[in-house]
Phi, psi and omega in degrees: 000135177248125180228155176273160175293153176302129179080002180264099183250135179267126183255344180224162176294328179299318179295320182290330180268002183299136184295312175252111196288323187231163177297326179298314179294318180297321179301313183288323180292313179295324178297319179293319179296318177296321177299316180295323182286327183260001182303319181299340180291337182277339175055057179271062174058237185274007186296330178296315181294317180295321177294326175297318176301317179296317179302315178298318179295324179297315179300313181293321181292319177299317179300314180296319181296332178298315184273326183266312184283318186266330181253350175076020180256109184290131180231124178246023182243022185292328178299316179293320180295325174301319178295320178301316180296315183294311183292320181291324177296313178297322181293317180297323179289317188282312187271326183260350177072018180278159180283164178300326185290334173269323181296327183297307177295328177296320177293324177298317179294320176300314179294323178299318179297315177298317179297322179294322178301312181279353175271350180302320178300344184294343178292326184254339186246152174207165178063225185298325182294320177293321178302316179296322179297314179288331173295323173299322177300320179302311183288324178296315182290321176302317178296318181297326180301331185262003179292135177301328180293339179256014183297331178294335180270311188267346181081000179062222183289344181268351179083168179264134182267132174271121174297162179302140178269126182250143177219114183056040177081358181250143180283129178269104183224340183284157178299324182293317180297315179295322179300313181298318179300313183294317181296316182293319177296319180295318179297315179298320178299313180296319178297316180297312182296322180295325180273339178301320184273009167255006183255176179299313180297320180296319176295327176294320177302312183295322179297318178296322179292313188288317178198099187293330178292316176298320178299319181293322178296326179286356178099008180279126179284106186296316182298316180300310185283333174290317176294322178297319178295321177295321183292312182295316179301311182294327178302310182289327175295321175297319176300317178300323176296320175301316181292326174299317179294323178295321182284341181276011175063038167105353181222131174238138182247148180297332182294344181285337192250063183260181178298330178301319178294323177298317180292324179299318181289325176294323176295326178303313183280337175289314179292315181290320182127115181286144183077025181215128178289318177296329176296323176298320179294312179302313181296320179297314181298313184295311185287340176275318187273333183297310176297324179296321179295321177294321178295316179296320176298317180296319178295323179293330182264359186298321182281320183274319184230075183298326180292321177293320178300317179293324178296318180297319179293323184288332183260010182305308181295322179294320178296321178302311179294321180296321180296317179298317180296316179299319177295320179297327183276309189262338181215068185296338178272002172082183181296331180298323179297314178298322178297319178295324177295317178296316179298318181296324179294314184283335176296325183263358180300137007267011181252062190276012175275000000 
């Protein structure tokens, strides 16, 4: 349910279509952006690296949510698409000599093209059958990464090397520099996705998801918009793959882009909330920091309680699966739904009935 704040009346269409509706929302959004920009000044140990991991996950989760959450096309090949983005970005920089700033969108376009190819079955398949088709894409691309004929692109067993990233003649190598690149790309991705679903194409995506027969009767080209959603989604996933390569300090391996990674990204939008940009952010934060918190807890207990520490490490994957199951049972709409309920309560406070 979407409600306005008490006393907040819209007098023009421009006010009703405003991206940030109230001064209170603008204050918190701008404040959060400023916090992210000035966070490196506080020097909180590993927080810069962890925030960079979250930023990469946000870009990838938003991309997946475009095709799965907003268009209703299940995709289980995101891990492979991340690899396409990472390897193609490294190849463009290494073989063609282009800069990272040009190679990154080129890799996004390459991944979008690959995503469109594997999105073609979406015209005839849906639900479980489409999930199996995209799962096949995951295994096909994983196999392609290991082909000797593609060793120049993927690096084979040694992985693909990222040449140094240059900015204004200076080498980008510090954690802070990489952090700023990732944060800026993540912010731009969130802004684009948030506005996409206020546009004609975004509304067509939602119509295809909600009832594809009604959408087709209304004149919406199902094939066009399904392929478009796969293309846009894969573009951002490819960008996330480039950022993963940047964050990996110069080397990406084919073993990183397995079906496990695809399931992790699917879990992000399930836990955060499908069909919600803010849900993608919540899910990315949770799924990135939750395993890290278990690892840190295990390390903290290693000296005093080694048996407990070993137990925590051994059940890490099981806890991950349990969390997904609990969300599917008790909060199927994800953390974004709970966030909307909290906002609705405070918008109407003190008359929240």
